[in-house]
C-alpha positions in Angstrom: -75.3 -21.1 -19.3 -76.7 -24.8 -20.2 -78.6 -26.7 -16.6 -78.2 -30.3 -16.0 -81.6 -31.1 -15.7 -81.0 -33.5 -12.8 -84.1 -35.3 -10.9 -81.9 -34.3 -8.0 -80.1 -30.2 -8.7 -77.8 -30.7 -5.5 -76.4 -33.7 -5.2 -77.4 -35.6 -7.4 -75.9 -36.3 -10.6 -72.2 -34.2 -10.3 -71.6 -32.2 -13.5 -68.5 -33.1 -14.6 -66.5 -30.8 -17.4 -63.3 -32.9 -17.7 -62.3 -33.9 -21.1 -61.2 -37.1 -21.9 -57.5 -36.9 -22.2 -57.4 -37.4 -26.2 -60.2 -34.3 -26.4 -57.5 -32.2 -24.1 -54.5 -33.3 -25.9 -55.8 -31.6 -29.0 -56.7 -28.7 -26.6 -53.7 -28.0 -25.4 -52.5 -28.2 -28.7 -54.7 -25.3 -30.8 -54.8 -23.4 -27.3 -51.1 -21.5 -28.8 -53.4 -20.3 -31.2 -56.1 -18.3 -29.2 -56.4 -15.4 -26.4 -56.2 -16.3 -23.6 -56.7 -15.0 -20.0 -54.6 -15.6 -16.7 -57.0 -16.6 -14.2 -56.6 -14.2 -10.6 -56.7 -16.1 -7.8 -60.5 -15.2 -7.1 -61.3 -17.3 -10.8 -59.0 -20.2 -10.2 -60.8 -21.2 -6.9 -64.1 -20.5 -9.1 -63.2 -22.9 -11.6 -62.1 -25.6 -10.2 -65.2 -25.8 -8.2 -66.9 -25.6 -11.9 -64.8 -28.5 -13.3 -65.0 -30.5 -9.8 -68.9 -30.7 -9.7 -68.8 -28.8 -5.7 -71.1 -26.3 -8.1 -73.7 -28.4 -9.5 -75.8 -28.1 -11.7 -73.9 -25.0 -13.3 -71.7 -25.9 -16.3 -70.1 -23.1 -16.5 -70.0 -18.8 -15.4 -73.1 -17.0 -15.6 -74.4 -15.8 -18.7 -76.2 -12.4 -18.2 -79.7 -14.4 -18.7 -79.1 -16.2 -15.2 -76.9 -13.9 -13.8 -79.5 -10.9 -13.7 -82.3 -13.7 -11.9 -79.6 -14.9 -9.0 -78.9 -11.0 -8.0 -82.5 -10.0 -8.5 -84.4 -13.4 -6.8 -81.2 -16.1 -5.7 -82.1 -17.6 -8.8 -81.3 -20.0 -12.5 -83.3 -18.5 -14.7 -84.3 -21.6 -14.9 -86.2 -21.4 -11.3 -83.4 -23.7 -10.0 -81.8 -21.9 -6.6 -78.5 -20.3 -7.0 -77.5 -17.4 -5.0 -74.3 -16.0 -5.7 -73.2 -14.6 -9.1 -70.1 -17.0 -10.4 -68.7 -15.1 -13.1 -65.6 -14.2 -15.2 -64.8 -10.4 -15.6 -62.0 -9.9 -17.9 -60.7 -6.5 -18.7 -62.5 -4.4 -22.4 -59.5 -5.4 -23.7 -59.9 -8.7 -24.0 -63.5 -8.3 -23.9 -63.8 -6.5 -26.9 -61.6 -8.5 -29.4 -64.0 -11.4 -28.3 -66.9 -12.8 -31.0 -69.6 -15.6 -30.4 -68.4 -19.4 -30.5 -64.6 -17.6 -29.7 -62.8 -20.1 -27.7 -61.1 -18.1 -25.0 -57.7 -20.3 -23.2 -57.9 -19.7 -19.1 -54.5 -20.9 -17.8 -53.2 -20.6 -14.1 -51.0 -17.9 -13.0 -48.2 -19.5 -15.0 -49.3 -20.3 -17.7 -50.9 -23.4 -18.1 -54.0 -24.4 -20.0 -56.7 -25.1 -17.1 -60.2 -25.1 -19.9 -60.7 -23.3 -22.6 -64.5 -21.0 -22.5 -66.5 -20.8 -25.9 -67.5 -17.3 -25.3 -71.7 -17.2 -25.9 -71.8 -14.3 -24.3 -70.3 -10.7 -23.1 -71.6 -7.7 -21.7 -71.1 -4.9 -19.2 -72.7 -5.5 -15.5 -74.3 -2.6 -13.2 -71.2 -3.8 -10.5 -73.3 -1.2 -8.1 -76.5 -3.4 -8.9 -75.7 -6.4 -8.3 -74.0 -5.4 -4.6 -76.3 -4.3 -3.0 -78.7 -6.9 -4.8 -76.6 -10.0 -3.6 -75.0 -8.2 -0.5 -77.1 -5.8 0.2 -75.3 -2.9 0.7 -73.6 -0.5 -1.3 -70.6 -0.1 2.0 -66.7 -0.5 0.8 -66.5 -2.0 3.9 -67.7 -5.2 2.4 -65.0 -7.4 1.3 -67.3 -7.7 -2.0 -68.2 -4.4 -2.4 -65.0 -3.5 -1.9 -63.5 -6.1 -5.1 -66.7 -5.0 -7.5 -65.9 -1.7 -7.1 -61.7 -1.7 -6.7 -60.4 -4.9 -8.3 -63.3 -6.5 -10.6 -63.1 -6.3 -13.9 -65.5 -4.3 -16.1 -66.8 -6.8 -18.4 -68.4 -10.8 -17.8 -67.8 -13.0 -20.2 -69.3 -17.0 -20.2 -69.9 -20.0 -22.6 -69.5 -23.2 -22.5 -66.4 -24.9 -20.5 -64.1 -27.8 -21.4 -61.6 -28.2 -18.4 -58.4 -30.1 -19.1 -57.5 -30.7 -15.3 -57.7 -29.3 -12.3 -55.8 -26.3 -10.2 -52.6 -28.7 -8.9 -52.5 -28.2 -5.3 -49.2 -30.1 -3.6 -49.3 -29.1 -0.1 -52.7 -31.7 1.9 -53.3 -33.7 -1.6 -54.7 -36.2 0.8 -57.2 -33.7 2.2 -58.6 -32.4 -1.0 -61.0 -34.2 -1.9 -63.1 -33.5 -5.2 -67.2 -34.4 -4.2 -66.7 -37.4 -6.0 -63.7 -38.3 -3.9 -65.8 -37.3 -0.7 -68.8 -39.1 -1.4 -66.6 -42.4 -2.6 -64.9 -42.3 0.6 -68.4 -42.3 3.0 -69.6 -44.6 1.1 -66.7 -46.9 1.5 -67.2 -45.8 5.7 -70.9 -47.3 5.1 -71.7 -43.4 6.1 -75.0 -43.1 5.6 -75.9 -40.0 7.6 -73.5 -36.6 7.4 -72.8 -34.3 9.0 -71.0 -31.3 7.1 -68.9 -28.4 9.7 -68.1 -25.3 7.4 -65.2 -23.1 9.0 -62.7 -20.6 8.1 -60.9 -20.1 11.7 -59.2 -22.7 14.3 -61.9 -25.0 16.0 -62.0 -24.8 19.9 -63.6 -26.7 22.2 -67.1 -24.9 22.5 -66.3 -26.1 18.0 -66.0 -29.7 19.9 -68.4 -29.6 21.7 -71.6 -28.4 18.9 -70.1 -30.7 16.2 -69.9 -33.3 18.5 -73.5 -32.9 20.2 -74.7 -31.8 16.8 -73.9 -36.1 15.7 -74.7 -37.3 18.1 -78.4 -36.3 18.2 -78.4 -37.3 14.1 -77.3 -40.1 14.2 -74.8 -39.1 11.6 -70.8 -38.6 11.7 -68.8 -35.6 10.9 -67.4 -34.3 7.8 -64.9 -30.7 8.9 -64.8 -29.0 5.7 -62.7 -25.5 6.6 -62.6 -23.3 3.1 -59.0 -22.7 2.3 -59.4 -20.4 -0.9 -59.7 -17.2 0.3 -61.1 -15.8 2.7 -61.3 -12.5 5.4 -58.2 -10.5 5.3 -56.5 -11.1 9.3 -57.6 -14.6 8.6 -55.3 -17.0 10.3 -53.1 -18.6 7.4 -54.8 -21.9 6.0 -51.8 -24.2 6.5 -52.0 -23.9 10.8 -55.8 -23.6 10.9 -55.3 -27.3 8.6 -52.5 -28.1 11.8 -55.0 -27.2 14.6 -57.6 -29.3 12.2 -55.4 -32.2 11.9 -55.0 -32.3 16.3 -58.6 -32.3 17.0 -59.5 -34.9 15.2 -57.9 -37.4 17.8 -60.3 -35.6 20.9 -63.1 -38.1 18.9 -64.7 -41.1 18.7 -62.7 -43.0 16.2 -63.6 -43.6 13.2 -66.7 -40.6 13.0 -65.1 -37.7 11.4 -63.5 -37.0 8.4 -61.2 -33.3 7.2 -61.6 -32.4 3.4 -60.7 -29.0 2.9 -62.5 -26.9 0.2 -60.8 -24.7 -2.1 -63.9 -21.8 -1.9 -62.9 -18.0 -2.1 -65.3 -16.1 -0.2 -67.8 -13.8 -0.2 -68.4 -13.0 2.9 -72.2 -12.4 1.7 -73.6 -13.7 5.1 -77.4 -15.6 4.0 -76.3 -16.1 0.9 -73.2 -18.1 1.3 -74.3 -19.4 3.8 -77.0 -21.4 0.9 -74.2 -21.4 -1.3 -72.4 -23.6 1.6 -74.8 -25.4 2.1 -75.2 -26.2 -1.5 -71.5 -27.3 -2.0 -72.2 -29.9 1.2 -74.6 -31.5 0.1 -72.8 -32.0 -3.4 -70.2 -33.5 -1.1 -72.2 -35.7 -0.2 -74.1 -34.5 3.5 -77.4 -35.3 4.5 -77.4 -32.7 7.3 -75.5 -29.1 7.3 -74.8 -26.7 10.7 -75.1 -23.1 11.1 -73.8 -20.4 13.4 -74.9 -17.2 14.4 -73.5 -14.8 11.7 -72.6 -17.5 9.3 -69.6 -16.2 6.6 -70.9 -12.8 8.0 -68.3 -9.9 7.4 -68.5 -8.3 10.2 -69.5 -4.3 11.0 -70.1 -1.9 8.1 -69.1 1.7 8.9 -71.5 2.4 10.9 -70.2 0.1 13.2 -73.3 -2.5 13.0 -73.2 -5.9 11.7 -74.1 -5.7 7.8 -76.1 -9.1 8.9 -78.0 -9.7 12.2 -77.0 -12.8 13.9 -79.2 -15.3 12.7 -80.4 -14.1 9.1 -77.6 -16.9 7.8 -79.9 -19.3 9.5 -83.3 -18.1 8.8 -82.4 -17.3 5.0 -80.7 -21.2 4.9 -84.1 -22.9 6.4 -86.8 -21.3 3.9 -84.7 -23.6 1.6 -83.3 -26.6 3.3 -85.9 -28.6 1.8 -85.4 -27.5 -1.7 -81.7 -28.7 -1.4 -82.8 -31.4 0.1 -80.3 -31.3 3.1 -81.6 -31.0 6.8 -80.5 -27.7 8.6 -78.9 -27.9 11.9 -79.0 -24.3 14.3 -77.5 -24.6 17.3 -77.7 -22.0 19.9 -73.7 -20.8 21.6 -72.4 -23.3 23.5 -71.1 -21.6 26.6 -68.4 -22.8 29.3 -70.1 -23.5 32.9 -67.6 -23.6 35.9 -70.1 -25.2 37.9 -70.5 -28.3 35.6 -67.3 -28.4 34.5 -69.0 -28.9 30.9 -69.9 -26.9 27.7 -73.9 -26.2 27.4 -76.3 -23.9 25.1 -76.4 -20.6 26.5 -80.4 -21.1 26.7 -79.6 -23.9 29.8 -77.7 -22.1 31.7 -79.0 -21.2 35.3 -79.2 -18.4 37.3 -76.5 -18.4 39.8 -74.5 -20.0 36.8 -70.7 -19.4 35.6 -70.6 -19.4 32.4 -67.6 -18.6 30.8 -67.9 -17.9 27.0 -65.0 -18.8 24.5 -64.4 -16.9 20.9 -61.6 -17.2 18.7 -60.1 -13.6 19.0 -60.1 -14.5 22.6 -57.8 -17.3 21.9 -55.7 -14.8 19.5 -55.2 -12.5 21.8 -54.0 -14.7 23.9 -51.4 -16.5 21.6 -50.1 -13.1 20.5 -49.6 -11.8 24.0 -48.4 -15.5 25.5 -51.1 -15.4 28.3 -52.3 -18.4 29.4 -55.6 -21.0 27.7 -56.9 -23.2 29.5 -57.8 -26.5 28.8 -62.0 -25.2 28.2 -61.2 -22.9 26.3 -58.9 -25.0 23.4 -57.0 -28.3 23.8 -53.2 -28.3 24.8 -52.0 -29.9 21.4 -54.7 -27.5 19.3 -52.8 -24.9 21.3 -49.4 -26.1 20.2 -50.1 -25.3 17.1 -50.9 -22.0 17.0 -47.8 -21.0 19.3 -45.8 -23.2 16.8 -47.6 -20.8 13.4 -47.0 -17.5 16.4 -43.3 -17.8 17.0 -42.6 -19.0 13.2 -44.9 -15.6 11.7 -43.1 -13.0 10.5 -44.2 -9.2 10.7 -47.1 -8.6 8.6 -45.6 -7.2 5.2 -46.7 -4.1 3.5 -46.1 -3.1 -0.1 -46.6 0.6 -0.6 -47.1 1.6 -4.4 -46.7 5.4 -5.6 -47.8 6.1 -8.4 -48.5 9.7 -10.6 -46.8 10.8 -14.0 -43.2 11.5 -14.3 -41.1 13.8 -12.5 -44.1 13.5 -10.2 -42.1 13.1 -7.1 -42.4 10.0 -6.5 -39.1 8.7 -6.5 -38.4 11.0 -4.1 -41.1 10.1 -1.2 -40.2 6.8 -1.7 -36.9 7.6 -0.4 -37.4 9.9 2.2 -39.9 7.3 3.3 -38.3 4.1 3.3 -35.3 5.8 5.7 -38.1 7.4 8.1 -39.5 3.8 8.1 -36.2 2.8 9.1 -35.8 5.2 11.9 -39.1 5.0 13.3 -39.6 0.7 13.6 -36.4 -0.4 12.3 -37.9 -2.7 9.7 -36.0 -3.2 6.1 -37.9 -1.4 3.5 -37.0 -2.6 -0.3 -37.7 0.4 -2.6 -38.2 -0.6 -6.1 -38.2 2.7 -8.3 -39.0 2.5 -11.6 -36.0 3.7 -13.6 -34.2 0.9 -11.4 -36.1 -1.8 -12.2 -36.3 -1.1 -15.5 -32.9 -1.5 -15.8 -32.0 -4.1 -13.7 -35.5 -6.1 -14.3 -36.7 -5.0 -17.7 -33.9 -4.1 -19.7 -35.1 -5.7 -22.5 -39.1 -4.1 -22.5 -39.9 -1.2 -25.0 -42.5 1.7 -23.8 -46.1 0.3 -25.4 -48.8 -1.0 -23.3 -48.1 -4.8 -23.5 -44.6 -4.0 -22.0 -45.1 -0.9 -19.1 -48.2 -3.9 -17.5 -45.5 -6.5 -18.1 -43.3 -4.0 -16.2 -45.3 -2.9 -13.6 -46.6 -7.0 -13.1 -42.5 -7.6 -12.3 -42.5 -5.0 -9.6 -45.8 -6.2 -8.5 -44.2 -9.9 -8.3 -41.5 -8.7 -6.2 -43.3 -6.5 -4.0 -45.5 -9.6 -2.8 -42.8 -12.0 -2.7 -41.1 -9.2 -0.4 -44.6 -9.0 1.4 -45.1 -12.5 1.8 -41.8 -12.7 4.1 -42.9 -9.8 6.3 -41.4 -7.4 4.5 -42.1 -3.4 3.5 -41.6 -2.7 0.0 -41.6 1.0 -1.3 -42.9 0.8 -5.4 -42.3 3.6 -7.0 -43.4 3.8 -10.8 -45.5 5.4 -13.0 -47.5 2.7 -13.7 -50.2 4.6 -15.4 -53.8 1.6 -16.3 -56.2 1.2 -13.8 -56.2 -2.7 -14.4 -52.5 -4.2 -14.0 -52.0 -1.7 -10.6 -54.9 -3.6 -9.8 -54.0 -6.9 -10.5 -51.0 -5.7 -8.4 -52.9 -5.1 -5.1 -54.6 -8.0 -5.7 -50.9 -10.3 -5.1 -50.0 -8.2 -2.9 -53.3 -8.8 -0.6 -52.9 -12.1 -0.8 -49.7 -11.5 1.6 -50.2 -8.2 3.4 -51.3 -4.7 3.1 -51.5 -3.2 -0.4 -52.0 1.0 -0.1 -51.9 2.6 -3.1 -50.8 6.4 -2.9 -51.5 9.1 -6.0 -48.7 11.6 -6.0 -50.6 14.3 -7.9 -48.7 16.7 -9.7 -50.3 18.3 -12.6 -48.4 17.8 -16.0 -47.5 20.9 -16.9 -45.4 21.5 -13.5 -44.1 18.0 -14.1 -43.1 19.6 -17.8 -41.3 22.5 -15.6 -38.8 20.7 -13.5 -38.5 18.1 -16.8 -35.6 16.7 -14.3 -34.5 13.9 -17.3 -35.1 16.1 -20.1 -38.3 13.1 -21.6 -40.6 16.1 -22.0 -39.1 17.9 -24.6 -37.7 14.7 -26.2 -41.5 14.2 -26.0 -42.6 17.5 -27.6 -39.9 17.6 -30.3 -41.0 14.2 -31.6 -37.6 12.1 -30.2 -39.6 10.2 -27.8 -43.8 8.3 -28.5 -45.7 7.1 -26.3 -44.9 9.4 -23.2 -47.4 9.0 -20.3 -49.6 12.5 -20.1 -48.0 13.7 -23.3 -49.4 10.4 -26.2 -49.7 8.4 -23.7 -52.8 8.4 -21.2 -52.2 8.2 -17.4 -55.4 6.6 -15.5 -55.7 8.8 -12.8 -56.9 6.2 -9.2 -60.1 6.2 -7.8 -59.3 3.1 -5.7 -55.7 5.6 -3.6 -56.2 4.9 -0.1 -54.0 8.3 0.1 -53.9 11.2 -2.3 -50.7 13.3 -2.7 -51.4 17.7 -3.5 -47.4 17.1 -5.6 -47.9 21.1 -5.6 -48.5 22.1 -2.9 -46.9 19.2 -0.5 -43.4 18.8 0.0 -41.3 15.6 -0.1 -40.6 15.1 3.7 -43.8 16.3 4.3 -45.9 13.7 1.7 -43.4 11.0 3.4 -44.8 11.9 6.5 -48.9 12.0 5.7 -47.5 7.9 4.3 -46.0 7.6 7.4 -49.3 8.6 9.6 -51.2 6.2 6.6 -48.7 3.6 8.0 -50.0 4.6 12.1 -53.7 5.2 11.0 -53.9 1.0 9.5 -52.0 -0.2 11.9 -48.7 -0.9 9.8 -46.2 -0.5 12.1 -47.9 -1.5 15.3 -45.3 -4.2 17.5 -42.9 -3.0 15.2 
């Protein structure tokens, strides 16, 4: 990967990967003849920040040499700081078709070409090693470890990128600033010292007091720069958060604060991610950056311990702040003191004072339960935004995805499970049976691998829409291929829960049942590409539940699924 050799690699001249329109027109015309890849949600976020310069000095996805150095040392091969691998993962089928200098068209989910990657490097990384080196763990409760183990494709590709256009956003456009636009706005306002504030949660009173004091102490203005790409599962949706930030703006002194949105896919990588956040804000033109306790931390591991200690991010960024060229602001917790009717740093609380701590978790709990939220916790107009969202918010959607051979018992289990959910909770359930979907959604498809994948993607699309709107979808296709099952998981988990259930019924038992006569016809040569006979079935390694299709009756299997739903809290409050 080429690196811009700049005197100031962070916050200096921004990398610009967008080509002039005449060249873009040529790429659009030629792209129909090229191999294409439809970017995932995470990859789409990464491409946007590569194209708009937020990831400067990167000029593309990391090649193998840079990747190895980033994993081990948090630096590129050139020696420049870079803490998190920014890579493009693709399936083996795509990787095997790529050759040196091959063009790979990068498309959004609607098929629009956003860029072309001129392939210079294709390799298969050690994903377990990447997780351990970068995130310091192999525990799958860490979101990035879960991604590497269960969702990432097995091959990485890299090379020179020519960008045609940034991904399009149609909401909150006035806040979706590129680094160049943010710098221009700072200059227009005459701001020379700017404090960047990163958040993925609604801001409460403690945040307000912390940011206000930071600006006062450093003679700076404030750039509230929340992440609205992919954050932690269970976070409040970004449209609600943006409305909360808008309400918060009026509480600062006039012309001292600005709001921008960052379409970053978070890795929840603790210290390394905090350093990435600092680099990004330097590229946006910030002179100062606030790092809080457990910045970008993913929570607790399987032993109940935090993945990173409370000050790990602050200490790590402090080691490199001078190299980046940004001033680090580390604030201790701000607490509300009743006797003073004011917020003060926790260390300044005297022994006889009554200190009250505020947290987003507590506020969210009160919003959900309808409890009173006093003004010292959060401003009333911010609380109104949260309460309005709670009124609108549907119950969390769920997709239960059963997979297994034809004759494994999936359809019967799906129907019984649906009935039991309705009985127990009263919630509406949609069953997307493989044969029914083929008849109504995929009647024109055959049984090649490509057509099977298309059929599963269609099921996944419908399931994701049902999940997004708070419903429950139970899918029961064969879904023999691991890669497309992972695609469906990713599409659904953007909106709600995805539970993969493997109905493990051996082939000989499925043949014995053979209610449709498929196996008999396949053995006679009248059917080709039948899963288990002439086409492989890839056993899931990431199933939340595995059901023994011989020892377990359909009723018992449905009970096991309901037990899983209860354990996961999926039916709570239904």
